[in-house]
C-alpha positions, 0 to 999 in steps of 0.5 A: 434262311435256307432258301431252297427249304423255305421255298419248298415249305411254301409249296407244300403249304400251298398244295395242302391249301389247294387239296383241302379246298378241293376235298371241301368241294367233294364233301359239299357235293355229298352234302357233308357240310360239317366235313366241308367246313372242317376242310375250308378251315384247314385250307385257310390255315395252310394258306395262312402258313404259306402266306406267312412264308411268302411274307418272310421272303418279301421281307428278306428280299427288301425289294432289292433283288436279294432273293434270286428268282428262279424256276422253283420260286416262280413255281412256288408263287404260282402254287400259292396264287392257285391255292388262294384262288381255289379256296376263294372259289370253293367257299362261294361254290360251297355257299351256293350248294348249301343254298340249293340244298336248303331250297330243295329241302324247303319244297 
């Protein structure tokens, strides 16, 4: 395993997930629910890819410190955790926006 490439790939997927989550929020603000849903699916797919890479790294480490922990590794883990949190919050905020829009349309 080329550790540097693997970690960079994790960062890329995590960043893609976060970006898609933020774009989904912007689409929801504009009432474009279809686009918001598509972007949330894309965010989930990217997060799944990043999580898969993280799982590979954990497996390669075997809990024995075989994988060196350096600044780029910490950065990658930070990116992934932020992306996951962003995605979870985006889902909830979009649900709230939909509820508000439905209430407005009902009156």
